Structures are given as structure tokens and as C-alpha cells.
C-alpha positions as YAML, in Angstrom:
chain: A
units: angstrom
residues:
- id: 1
  name: MET
  ca: [163.91, 282.41, 57.81]
- id: 2
  name: SER
  ca: [164.07, 285.95, 57.80]
- id: 3
  name: ASP
  ca: [166.65, 288.79, 58.43]
- id: 4
  name: GLN
  ca: [166.45, 292.24, 59.29]
- id: 5
  name: THR
  ca: [169.02, 294.18, 56.51]
- id: 6
  name: ASN
  ca: [170.32, 297.41, 56.95]
- id: 7
  name: LEU
  ca: [170.56, 298.93, 53.05]
- id: 8
  name: THR
  ca: [172.09, 302.02, 53.59]
- id: 9
  name: ASN
  ca: [173.26, 304.72, 56.09]
- id: 10
  name: PHE
  ca: [173.46, 307.25, 53.21]
- id: 11
  name: SER
  ca: [169.38, 308.36, 52.75]
- id: 12
  name: GLY
  ca: [168.05, 307.87, 56.16]
- id: 13
  name: ASP
  ca: [169.22, 304.58, 57.38]
- id: 14
  name: LYS
  ca: [166.86, 302.19, 55.11]
- id: 15
  name: LYS
  ca: [165.74, 298.97, 56.21]
- id: 16
  name: ALA
  ca: [164.73, 295.94, 54.72]
- id: 17
  name: TRP
  ca: [162.97, 292.83, 56.49]
- id: 18
  name: PRO
  ca: [163.11, 290.09, 54.29]
- id: 19
  name: VAL
  ca: [161.22, 286.27, 54.96]
- id: 20
  name: TYR
  ca: [162.51, 283.37, 52.78]
- id: 21
  name: ILE
  ca: [161.50, 280.02, 52.48]
- id: 22
  name: THR
  ca: [163.23, 276.64, 51.45]
- id: 23
  name: ILE
  ca: [162.65, 272.88, 51.94]
- id: 24
  name: GLY
  ca: [164.03, 271.51, 54.64]
- id: 25
  name: ASN
  ca: [164.86, 267.73, 53.01]
- id: 26
  name: LEU
  ca: [167.25, 269.35, 50.31]
- id: 27
  name: LEU
  ca: [171.30, 268.96, 50.96]
- id: 28
  name: SER
  ca: [173.23, 271.35, 52.70]
- id: 29
  name: THR
  ca: [175.36, 271.77, 49.72]
- id: 30
  name: ARG
  ca: [172.23, 272.53, 47.43]
- id: 31
  name: LEU
  ca: [170.63, 274.79, 50.32]
- id: 32
  name: ASN
  ca: [174.01, 277.10, 49.99]
- id: 33
  name: SER
  ca: [174.18, 277.22, 46.59]
- id: 34
  name: PRO
  ca: [173.21, 280.46, 45.30]
- id: 35
  name: ARG
  ca: [172.61, 279.06, 41.78]
- id: 36
  name: SER
  ca: [170.58, 276.30, 42.63]
- id: 37
  name: MET
  ca: [167.47, 278.75, 44.01]
- id: 38
  name: ALA
  ca: [166.80, 276.76, 46.94]
- id: 39
  name: VAL
  ca: [165.73, 279.56, 48.85]
- id: 40
  name: LEU
  ca: [163.46, 281.70, 47.58]
- id: 41
  name: LEU
  ca: [161.95, 285.46, 48.38]
- id: 42
  name: LEU
  ca: [158.91, 284.98, 49.71]
- id: 43
  name: ALA
  ca: [158.07, 288.67, 51.62]
- id: 44
  name: LEU
  ca: [159.29, 292.07, 53.05]
- id: 45
  name: LEU
  ca: [158.15, 292.55, 56.13]
- id: 46
  name: PRO
  ca: [157.08, 296.37, 57.40]
- id: 47
  name: VAL
  ca: [160.22, 297.77, 59.56]
- id: 48
  name: PRO
  ca: [158.36, 299.80, 62.38]
- id: 49
  name: PRO
  ca: [160.09, 302.77, 63.29]
- id: 50
  name: LYS
  ca: [161.93, 303.21, 66.38]
- id: 51
  name: LEU
  ca: [159.83, 304.13, 69.84]
- id: 52
  name: SER
  ca: [161.71, 305.75, 72.51]
- id: 53
  name: LYS
  ca: [158.91, 307.31, 74.67]
- id: 54
  name: PHE
  ca: [156.52, 305.16, 76.72]
- id: 55
  name: SER
  ca: [153.60, 307.84, 76.31]
- id: 56
  name: LYS
  ca: [150.14, 306.91, 75.63]
- id: 57
  name: ALA
  ca: [150.73, 307.71, 71.98]
- id: 58
  name: ASP
  ca: [153.82, 305.88, 71.57]
- id: 59
  name: ARG
  ca: [151.91, 302.53, 73.16]
- id: 60
  name: ARG
  ca: [149.25, 303.21, 71.07]
- id: 61
  name: GLN
  ca: [151.48, 303.22, 68.16]
- id: 62
  name: ARG
  ca: [153.28, 299.94, 69.44]
- id: 63
  name: LYS
  ca: [149.67, 298.11, 69.05]
- id: 64
  name: ILE
  ca: [149.51, 299.36, 65.58]
- id: 65
  name: ASN
  ca: [152.55, 297.84, 64.43]
- id: 66
  name: ALA
  ca: [152.15, 294.69, 66.45]
- id: 67
  name: ASP
  ca: [148.59, 294.53, 64.70]
- id: 68
  name: THR
  ca: [149.81, 295.03, 61.63]
- id: 69
  name: LEU
  ca: [152.93, 292.88, 61.58]
- id: 70
  name: GLN
  ca: [149.86, 289.91, 62.82]
- id: 71
  name: TYR
  ca: [147.81, 290.25, 59.70]
- id: 72
  name: VAL
  ca: [150.92, 290.14, 57.19]
- id: 73
  name: PHE
  ca: [151.69, 287.02, 58.46]
- id: 74
  name: GLU
  ca: [148.07, 286.02, 58.56]
- id: 75
  name: LEU
  ca: [148.69, 286.43, 55.20]
- id: 76
  name: ILE
  ca: [151.14, 284.68, 54.92]
- id: 77
  name: PHE
  ca: [150.75, 281.57, 57.05]
- id: 78
  name: THR
  ca: [146.70, 281.03, 55.00]
- id: 79
  name: PRO
  ca: [147.76, 278.96, 52.19]
- id: 80
  name: LEU
  ca: [150.04, 277.07, 54.90]
- id: 81
  name: ARG
  ca: [147.32, 276.53, 57.29]
- id: 82
  name: ASP
  ca: [144.78, 275.06, 54.00]
- id: 83
  name: VAL
  ca: [146.82, 272.77, 52.62]
- id: 84
  name: ALA
  ca: [148.52, 271.21, 56.07]
- id: 85
  name: HIS
  ca: [144.73, 269.69, 56.41]
- id: 86
  name: VAL
  ca: [144.11, 268.90, 52.57]
- id: 87
  name: GLY
  ca: [147.34, 268.35, 51.06]
- id: 88
  name: ILE
  ca: [148.40, 269.09, 47.78]
- id: 89
  name: PRO
  ca: [150.08, 267.27, 44.68]
- id: 90
  name: ILE
  ca: [153.59, 267.76, 44.25]
- id: 91
  name: ASP
  ca: [155.87, 266.57, 41.54]
- id: 92
  name: CYS
  ca: [158.84, 264.61, 42.92]
- id: 93
  name: ALA
  ca: [162.04, 263.40, 41.57]
- id: 94
  name: ASP
  ca: [160.80, 260.15, 40.36]
- id: 95
  name: GLY
  ca: [158.30, 261.05, 37.90]
- id: 96
  name: LYS
  ca: [155.18, 260.53, 40.33]
- id: 97
  name: VAL
  ca: [152.66, 262.85, 42.20]
- id: 98
  name: ARG
  ca: [151.99, 262.56, 45.53]
- id: 99
  name: LEU
  ca: [149.82, 264.31, 47.83]
- id: 100
  name: CYS
  ca: [151.87, 266.44, 50.42]
- id: 101
  name: PHE
  ca: [151.14, 267.78, 53.64]
- id: 102
  name: PRO
  ca: [153.54, 270.43, 54.25]
- id: 103
  name: ILE
  ca: [154.33, 272.36, 57.28]
- id: 104
  name: LEU
  ca: [156.18, 275.14, 58.85]
- id: 105
  name: SER
  ca: [158.84, 273.13, 60.83]
- id: 106
  name: ALA
  ca: [161.69, 275.54, 61.49]
- id: 107
  name: TRP
  ca: [162.18, 279.13, 61.88]
- id: 108
  name: ILE
  ca: [165.71, 280.39, 61.77]
- id: 109
  name: ALA
  ca: [166.59, 284.19, 62.60]
- id: 110
  name: ASP
  ca: [168.26, 285.80, 65.03]
- id: 111
  name: HIS
  ca: [167.76, 286.17, 68.85]
- id: 112
  name: MET
  ca: [166.47, 289.91, 68.52]
- id: 113
  name: GLU
  ca: [164.20, 289.15, 65.72]
- id: 114
  name: ASN
  ca: [162.63, 285.68, 67.41]
- id: 115
  name: VAL
  ca: [161.78, 287.47, 70.53]
- id: 116
  name: ALA
  ca: [159.81, 290.31, 67.84]
- id: 117
  name: LEU
  ca: [158.21, 287.71, 66.14]
- id: 118
  name: HIS
  ca: [156.85, 285.70, 69.57]
- id: 119
  name: TRP
  ca: [156.26, 288.87, 70.90]
- id: 120
  name: LEU
  ca: [158.44, 288.38, 73.97]
- id: 121
  name: LYS
  ca: [160.88, 290.81, 75.85]
- id: 122
  name: THR
  ca: [163.88, 292.09, 74.55]
- id: 123
  name: LYS
  ca: [165.99, 290.04, 77.41]
- id: 124
  name: ALA
  ca: [163.68, 286.24, 77.45]
- id: 125
  name: CYS
  ca: [164.33, 283.22, 75.76]
- id: 126
  name: PRO
  ca: [162.31, 282.05, 73.07]
- id: 127
  name: LYS
  ca: [162.65, 278.61, 73.91]
- id: 128
  name: CYS
  ca: [162.01, 277.87, 77.67]
- id: 129
  name: GLU
  ca: [160.57, 280.15, 80.61]
- id: 130
  name: MET
  ca: [164.38, 280.89, 81.89]
- id: 131
  name: PRO
  ca: [163.79, 284.40, 84.25]
- id: 132
  name: THR
  ca: [165.86, 287.08, 83.10]
- id: 133
  name: ASN
  ca: [168.86, 287.03, 85.81]
- id: 134
  name: LYS
  ca: [169.36, 283.26, 85.01]
- id: 135
  name: LEU
  ca: [170.29, 284.07, 81.42]
- id: 136
  name: GLY
  ca: [173.74, 283.15, 80.42]
- id: 137
  name: THR
  ca: [173.92, 280.30, 83.58]
- id: 138
  name: ASN
  ca: [173.30, 277.57, 81.10]
- id: 139
  name: ALA
  ca: [170.72, 275.91, 83.17]
- id: 140
  name: ARG
  ca: [168.48, 273.54, 81.50]
- id: 141
  name: SER
  ca: [165.85, 272.99, 84.26]
- id: 142
  name: TYR
  ca: [163.19, 275.23, 83.15]
- id: 143
  name: ARG
  ca: [160.16, 273.99, 81.13]
- id: 144
  name: ALA
  ca: [159.54, 274.61, 77.56]
- id: 145
  name: ARG
  ca: [157.24, 277.99, 76.66]
- id: 146
  name: ASP
  ca: [153.70, 276.72, 76.32]
- id: 147
  name: TYR
  ca: [152.21, 279.61, 73.59]
- id: 148
  name: ALA
  ca: [149.10, 278.45, 73.58]
- id: 149
  name: ARG
  ca: [148.69, 279.12, 77.93]
- id: 150
  name: TYR
  ca: [150.19, 283.13, 77.23]
- id: 151
  name: GLN
  ca: [147.34, 283.61, 74.54]
- id: 152
  name: ARG
  ca: [144.43, 282.19, 77.54]
- id: 153
  name: TYR
  ca: [146.60, 284.14, 80.08]
- id: 154
  name: LYS
  ca: [147.40, 287.81, 78.37]
- id: 155
  name: PRO
  ca: [142.96, 288.75, 77.98]
- id: 156
  name: GLU
  ca: [143.23, 286.93, 81.48]
- id: 157
  name: ASN
  ca: [145.38, 289.84, 82.84]
- id: 158
  name: GLN
  ca: [144.27, 292.66, 81.24]
- id: 159
  name: THR
  ca: [141.01, 292.47, 82.32]
- id: 160
  name: SER
  ca: [142.11, 292.14, 85.65]
- id: 161
  name: GLY
  ca: [144.69, 294.94, 85.27]
- id: 162
  name: SER
  ca: [147.02, 293.12, 87.90]
- id: 163
  name: GLU
  ca: [150.92, 291.57, 86.80]
- id: 164
  name: THR
  ca: [151.83, 288.19, 88.81]
- id: 165
  name: ASP
  ca: [154.35, 286.64, 88.97]
- id: 166
  name: ASP
  ca: [154.25, 284.27, 86.29]
- id: 167
  name: ASN
  ca: [154.30, 287.07, 83.95]
- id: 168
  name: HIS
  ca: [157.91, 288.32, 85.02]
- id: 169
  name: VAL
  ca: [158.77, 284.83, 84.10]
- id: 170
  name: MET
  ca: [156.81, 284.68, 80.72]
- id: 171
  name: ASN
  ca: [158.12, 288.58, 79.79]
- id: 172
  name: LEU
  ca: [155.59, 288.69, 77.49]
- id: 173
  name: GLY
  ca: [155.29, 291.62, 74.93]
- id: 174
  name: ILE
  ca: [152.61, 293.80, 73.19]
- id: 175
  name: GLY
  ca: [150.93, 292.00, 70.86]
- id: 176
  name: GLN
  ca: [150.40, 288.02, 70.04]
- id: 177
  name: ASN
  ca: [152.94, 285.35, 68.74]
- id: 178
  name: ILE
  ca: [152.83, 284.79, 65.31]
- id: 179
  name: PHE
  ca: [153.44, 281.26, 65.15]
- id: 180
  name: HIS
  ca: [150.32, 280.72, 67.36]
- id: 181
  name: GLY
  ca: [147.76, 278.51, 65.79]
- id: 182
  name: LEU
  ca: [149.89, 276.63, 63.61]
- id: 183
  name: ASP
  ca: [148.87, 272.66, 62.69]
- id: 184
  name: ARG
  ca: [151.49, 270.30, 63.78]
- id: 185
  name: ILE
  ca: [153.96, 272.18, 65.51]
- id: 186
  name: PRO
  ca: [154.41, 274.04, 68.91]
- id: 187
  name: ALA
  ca: [155.07, 277.38, 68.70]
- id: 188
  name: SER
  ca: [157.86, 276.91, 70.50]
- id: 189
  name: ASP
  ca: [159.48, 274.22, 68.67]
- id: 190
  name: LEU
  ca: [160.54, 276.68, 65.82]
- id: 191
  name: TYR
  ca: [163.17, 278.18, 67.06]
- id: 192
  name: LYS
  ca: [166.38, 276.14, 66.02]
- id: 193
  name: PRO
  ca: [169.88, 277.69, 66.89]
- id: 194
  name: ASP
  ca: [172.18, 277.66, 63.90]
- id: 195
  name: ILE
  ca: [175.73, 278.73, 63.45]
- id: 196
  name: LEU
  ca: [175.48, 282.09, 61.78]
- id: 197
  name: HIS
  ca: [173.04, 283.53, 64.14]
- id: 198
  name: THR
  ca: [173.45, 281.76, 67.26]
- id: 199
  name: ILE
  ca: [177.91, 281.41, 67.70]
- id: 200
  name: TYR
  ca: [178.62, 283.65, 65.08]
- id: 201
  name: LEU
  ca: [176.36, 286.59, 65.34]
- id: 202
  name: GLY
  ca: [176.00, 285.76, 69.27]
- id: 203
  name: LEU
  ca: [178.69, 283.94, 71.43]
- id: 204
  name: PHE
  ca: [182.17, 285.07, 68.74]
- id: 205
  name: LYS
  ca: [180.21, 288.75, 68.79]
- id: 206
  name: HIS
  ca: [180.68, 289.16, 72.56]
- id: 207
  name: MET
  ca: [183.46, 287.48, 72.65]
- id: 208
  name: ILE
  ca: [185.11, 290.01, 70.31]
- id: 209
  name: ASP
  ca: [184.66, 292.45, 72.44]
- id: 210
  name: TRP
  ca: [185.57, 290.96, 75.63]
- id: 211
  name: ILE
  ca: [188.86, 290.40, 73.98]
- id: 212
  name: GLU
  ca: [189.67, 294.00, 72.81]
- id: 213
  name: ALA
  ca: [188.50, 295.05, 75.86]
- id: 214
  name: PHE
  ca: [190.70, 292.87, 77.69]
- id: 215
  name: LEU
  ca: [194.02, 293.60, 75.42]
- id: 216
  name: LYS
  ca: [193.33, 296.84, 76.04]
- id: 217
  name: LYS
  ca: [193.50, 296.77, 79.53]
- id: 218
  name: HIS
  ca: [196.74, 294.82, 80.00]
- id: 219
  name: ARG
  ca: [198.03, 296.74, 76.64]
- id: 220
  name: PRO
  ca: [199.09, 293.81, 74.64]
- id: 221
  name: LEU
  ca: [196.31, 295.24, 71.96]
- id: 222
  name: GLN
  ca: [199.78, 296.15, 69.66]
- id: 223
  name: ALA
  ca: [201.39, 293.03, 69.64]
- id: 224
  name: PHE
  ca: [197.97, 290.97, 69.17]
- id: 225
  name: ASP
  ca: [197.53, 293.54, 65.81]
- id: 226
  name: GLU
  ca: [200.78, 292.59, 64.96]
- id: 227
  name: VAL
  ca: [200.44, 288.94, 65.26]
- id: 228
  name: TRP
  ca: [196.88, 289.39, 63.29]
- id: 229
  name: LYS
  ca: [198.52, 290.78, 60.11]
- id: 230
  name: ALA
  ca: [201.40, 288.70, 60.22]
- id: 231
  name: LEU
  ca: [199.39, 285.72, 59.54]
- id: 232
  name: PRO
  ca: [200.39, 283.88, 56.23]
- id: 233
  name: PRO
  ca: [198.06, 282.45, 54.00]
- id: 234
  name: TYR
  ca: [196.75, 279.26, 54.01]
- id: 235
  name: PRO
  ca: [194.12, 277.07, 51.75]
- id: 236
  name: GLY
  ca: [191.09, 278.01, 52.46]
- id: 237
  name: PHE
  ca: [192.03, 280.86, 54.66]
- id: 238
  name: LEU
  ca: [191.17, 284.39, 53.98]
- id: 239
  name: VAL
  ca: [194.62, 286.34, 55.09]
- id: 240
  name: PRO
  ca: [193.30, 289.60, 57.25]
- id: 241
  name: LYS
  ca: [193.49, 292.61, 55.31]
- id: 242
  name: LYS
  ca: [193.20, 294.65, 58.16]
- id: 243
  name: ALA
  ca: [194.34, 295.33, 61.69]
- id: 244
  name: TYR
  ca: [191.87, 293.49, 64.60]
- id: 245
  name: ARG
  ca: [190.56, 297.25, 65.95]
- id: 246
  name: GLU
  ca: [190.45, 298.51, 61.82]
- id: 247
  name: ILE
  ca: [187.27, 296.04, 61.48]
- id: 248
  name: THR
  ca: [184.41, 298.10, 62.68]
- id: 249
  name: GLN
  ca: [181.71, 295.41, 60.87]
- id: 250
  name: TRP
  ca: [182.37, 291.56, 61.54]
- id: 251
  name: GLN
  ca: [180.97, 289.38, 58.28]
- id: 252
  name: GLY
  ca: [180.15, 285.71, 58.43]
- id: 253
  name: LYS
  ca: [183.30, 284.92, 56.35]
- id: 254
  name: GLN
  ca: [185.32, 286.83, 58.85]
- id: 255
  name: MET
  ca: [183.87, 285.40, 62.42]
- id: 256
  name: ARG
  ca: [184.63, 282.29, 60.42]
- id: 257
  name: ASN
  ca: [188.17, 282.95, 60.09]
- id: 258
  name: LEU
  ca: [188.44, 284.44, 63.62]
- id: 259
  name: GLY
  ca: [187.47, 280.83, 64.93]
- id: 260
  name: ARG
  ca: [190.34, 279.37, 63.09]
- id: 261
  name: CYS
  ca: [193.23, 281.92, 64.39]
- id: 262
  name: ILE
  ca: [192.06, 283.34, 67.63]
- id: 263
  name: LEU
  ca: [193.29, 280.83, 69.64]
- id: 264
  name: GLY
  ca: [196.90, 280.71, 68.25]
- id: 265
  name: VAL
  ca: [197.16, 284.67, 68.15]
- id: 266
  name: LEU
  ca: [196.08, 285.44, 71.23]
- id: 267
  name: ALA
  ca: [198.29, 282.88, 72.85]
- id: 268
  name: VAL
  ca: [200.95, 284.61, 71.01]
- id: 269
  name: ALA
  ca: [200.51, 287.88, 71.95]
- id: 270
  name: LEU
  ca: [199.91, 286.55, 75.79]
- id: 271
  name: ARG
  ca: [203.07, 285.23, 75.97]
- id: 272
  name: GLN
  ca: [205.89, 286.11, 78.80]
- id: 273
  name: ARG
  ca: [203.38, 288.07, 80.95]
- id: 274
  name: GLY
  ca: [204.40, 287.01, 84.87]
- id: 275
  name: GLY
  ca: [202.82, 287.44, 87.93]
- id: 276
  name: ALA
  ca: [198.96, 288.04, 88.46]
- id: 277
  name: GLN
  ca: [199.01, 288.93, 84.88]
- id: 278
  name: ALA
  ca: [199.87, 285.13, 84.12]
- id: 279
  name: ILE
  ca: [196.78, 283.28, 86.29]
- id: 280
  name: SER
  ca: [194.50, 286.33, 84.02]
- id: 281
  name: PHE
  ca: [196.06, 285.31, 80.24]
- id: 282
  name: LYS
  ca: [195.58, 281.47, 81.38]
- id: 283
  name: ARG
  ca: [192.07, 282.14, 82.18]
- id: 284
  name: ALA
  ca: [191.52, 283.98, 79.55]
- id: 285
  name: LEU
  ca: [192.81, 281.73, 76.93]
- id: 286
  name: ARG
  ca: [191.38, 278.91, 78.55]
- id: 287
  name: CYS
  ca: [187.88, 280.47, 77.89]
- id: 288
  name: VAL
  ca: [188.68, 280.99, 74.68]
- id: 289
  name: ARG
  ca: [189.85, 277.47, 73.86]
- id: 290
  name: VAL
  ca: [186.88, 275.63, 74.97]
- id: 291
  name: LEU
  ca: [184.56, 278.11, 73.03]
- id: 292
  name: VAL
  ca: [186.67, 277.69, 69.92]
- id: 293
  name: ASP
  ca: [186.10, 273.88, 70.49]
- id: 294
  name: PHE
  ca: [182.57, 274.12, 70.68]
- id: 295
  name: ASN
  ca: [182.34, 276.43, 67.63]
- id: 296
  name: MET
  ca: [184.57, 273.60, 65.67]
- id: 297
  name: MET
  ca: [182.59, 270.29, 66.73]
- id: 298
  name: ALA
  ca: [179.58, 272.68, 66.22]
- id: 299
  name: GLN
  ca: [179.87, 272.43, 62.69]
- id: 300
  name: TYR
  ca: [180.27, 268.38, 62.14]
- id: 301
  name: ARG
  ca: [177.88, 267.09, 59.69]
- id: 302
  name: SER
  ca: [176.63, 264.80, 62.24]
- id: 303
  name: HIS
  ca: [176.86, 263.85, 65.73]
- id: 304
  name: THR
  ca: [176.77, 260.82, 68.29]
- id: 305
  name: PRO
  ca: [175.83, 260.75, 71.96]
- id: 306
  name: ASP
  ca: [179.34, 261.48, 72.78]
- id: 307
  name: THR
  ca: [179.73, 264.33, 70.53]
- id: 308
  name: ILE
  ca: [177.08, 266.49, 71.66]
- id: 309
  name: ALA
  ca: [178.31, 265.17, 75.52]
- id: 310
  name: TYR
  ca: [181.20, 267.06, 74.65]
- id: 311
  name: MET
  ca: [179.67, 269.99, 73.05]
- id: 312
  name: GLU
  ca: [178.31, 270.07, 76.18]
- id: 313
  name: GLU
  ca: [181.03, 269.45, 78.38]
- id: 314
  name: TYR
  ca: [182.91, 272.47, 76.37]
- id: 315
  name: LEU
  ca: [179.62, 275.21, 76.65]
- id: 316
  name: ASP
  ca: [179.89, 274.30, 80.84]
- id: 317
  name: GLN
  ca: [183.44, 275.45, 80.94]
- id: 318
  name: PHE
  ca: [182.45, 278.58, 78.82]
- id: 319
  name: HIS
  ca: [180.04, 279.69, 81.51]
- id: 320
  name: ARG
  ca: [182.60, 278.92, 84.12]
- id: 321
  name: MET
  ca: [185.39, 280.84, 82.81]
- id: 322
  name: LYS
  ca: [184.50, 283.63, 80.95]
- id: 323
  name: ASP
  ca: [184.38, 285.24, 84.72]
- id: 324
  name: ILE
  ca: [187.72, 286.47, 83.51]
- id: 325
  name: PHE
  ca: [185.73, 288.71, 80.93]
- id: 326
  name: LEU
  ca: [183.06, 289.50, 83.75]
- id: 327
  name: GLU
  ca: [184.20, 292.95, 84.56]
- id: 328
  name: LEU
  ca: [184.83, 294.20, 80.87]
- id: 329
  name: ARG
  ca: [181.01, 293.85, 80.55]
- id: 330
  name: VAL
  ca: [179.05, 297.52, 79.98]
- id: 331
  name: THR
  ca: [176.68, 296.39, 83.15]
- id: 332
  name: LYS
  ca: [177.30, 297.28, 86.90]
- id: 333
  name: ARG
  ca: [175.56, 294.48, 88.05]
- id: 334
  name: PRO
  ca: [179.00, 291.86, 87.94]
- id: 335
  name: GLN
  ca: [180.87, 294.89, 89.83]
- id: 336
  name: ALA
  ca: [180.93, 292.33, 93.19]
- id: 337
  name: LYS
  ca: [181.64, 289.26, 91.47]
- id: 338
  name: VAL
  ca: [184.52, 290.92, 90.06]
- id: 339
  name: ASP
  ca: [185.67, 292.27, 92.90]
- id: 340
  name: LYS
  ca: [185.93, 288.65, 94.37]
- id: 341
  name: GLN
  ca: [187.46, 287.42, 91.34]
- id: 342
  name: ARG
  ca: [190.33, 290.00, 91.99]
- id: 343
  name: LYS
  ca: [191.20, 288.90, 95.46]
- id: 344
  name: GLU
  ca: [190.94, 285.26, 94.59]
- id: 345
  name: ILE
  ca: [193.50, 286.07, 91.96]
- id: 346
  name: ARG
  ca: [195.73, 288.13, 94.12]
- id: 347
  name: ARG
  ca: [195.36, 285.37, 96.72]
- id: 348
  name: GLN
  ca: [196.66, 282.57, 93.66]
- id: 349
  name: SER
  ca: [199.73, 284.56, 92.70]
- id: 350
  name: THR
  ca: [200.83, 285.36, 96.51]
- id: 351
  name: ASN
  ca: [200.53, 281.86, 97.28]
- id: 352
  name: ALA
  ca: [202.61, 280.65, 94.12]
...
């Protein structure tokens, strides 16, 4: 697993990119305990400087950065490739020594690190070949990425100098996949979702921005802050010490608390509203509710086909209802859809 970390803002915005290693068959309680030393620091990756220009010098520097990162990962993965073939004697808990063949089975990181290590463009899915304009639609009909085919495709595309339609679907960046060539597992199967990066820093982070903009537009933001600061203490729940608007950087514990109380706080702040606002508020509450339900069910220790079906239904409902926040996004593409939604809301209010 890897996690690029901001060290300080006082001396040049220093960053570190640590890589950690652990064993997959350990209990989650032991993995989450710092005293158990179950997660060890393996390496510190070089953090290349940001290049905003597209000159020949910048393209050359990007290629140098890609080759450097590739070389560092070669040093990390070389011992793992050797033991995957010949095995290594490992002392087991029962006192016996067994010949084991450890392999890299998962890589946990946020989206930006995954696309960087798979050498994809920013707006690309590291799991499947979903086009950029289909992201956020919850479609499941696209084929899994075949990075071995990409390795064959890149030299052919570079020698011909042409760019086909497949290149837009692949969304390939500069360099080659860091995980290409590993034994017994395809690179597309290494990506594994987790609560922190996928829900808290992914879905919840977007939801926080949407809710704040939604409250500013409809002007119950002050009421929301008052309810937020008036939350009573409860075992296992951290009472917010700051107003909702005063929190500039959300951490994992704050995100977990947010998932427990955001629906109730939002429902109190949006009550006693009439007219067209009432329809918008109901749609916003439904959208937040299904996302909270998805988050709570994703934290189950084990799942059955029924719980997975519930989660898929919650996710489908979220994608259907998130249009209420569409106009609050910074991009210009959803504007036509927003206008259509406003007309529908006005029509429903007049008919009511």
C-alpha cells in the first residue's frame, strides 16, 4: 500500500511518498493496531515536481520521472519475483517451517496514486476501460484492463505516430505500468477498494463540497452549523469542536463521525421549508441517505449475496439522485441537465 503525505507547509511544501507492506491473512484488529507492527515501512518513493507546461523539456522531464519511479519499483519487486518462483522457508505459528510462495495480491491507495502507478491519465479507471465521459454513471459493462496488451500496443502506436480510438479508451499516460510482469496476478486485479480512500476520501469528500454549496445556495447554512455544534456526546462518537464551515481538512475520524450524524443534522436544518424548495430538500436528503446506508453496510465484517445486492441498490439510487447536486459542480458540462431538472421541479411544484 502507498499513501503520498504532505509533511509541512512551512518549508517548501515538503511531501513524502511511503510504501508499506503487510500480510493479507492477519486479522483486521491486529492490522489496525499500531503496537502489533503488522504494517511495516518498505520504501520512500521519490516525489517528482509538478510540471504545468507542455514544452519539450517538460516532456523529457516527465519521461525521466517515469523511468526513475520504474527503476525504484524494480528494486522493490525483484526479491518478490525470486521467492514467487523458488519459495522461501518461513517459520509458522505452530513451530513448523514451511516453504511459502508469497506474492503481491493487493495494492491499497487513493485514485490519484493508482492512476500514477498504472501510468494512466487522471480521469481514467484503473480497473476497467470505461470512457472518461461515462465516469460516475455506475456502468458495469466494460471489459477489464489488459495491461499486457497495453505494453504491446504502446510501442506500435509510438512507431506509427498515429492515435486510434482505442487510445482514448485506454487513457494511457507516459511510461509503463509499475506492476506489469508480476507473477500469478494481473495488474488490474491489484486495485482493491477500501473504506478510507474509496468512501471517506472519495464519495464523502465530494458530498461535503456538495452539501456546503447546497446550503449556501438555499441559505440554511447557519441553521446547519447550529445543529452541528449542538450534537450531544455519545459513547464512540466524537462531538464536533468546530462549526461545519470551520473544518478545512477532514481526517479519517472526522469522516467517520460525519457518516454517523450528517443525515440527522441535514434533516433538522432543512425542515419547515415549502414550495419548490421542499422538493429539492427531499431529493437531497434521499441522496445523502442512500450514500450513508451504503457506507454503513460497507463496514460489515462479512457479506452475503443479500447484503451485496443491498449495496448495489444503494449505489444505483445514489447515482440516480445525485442530479440535485449537479449544478453545484464546477464543470460547465452539466448545465444543460441542470436546466432540465429545474423545469421538472417547477412542473412538479405547480402540479402539487
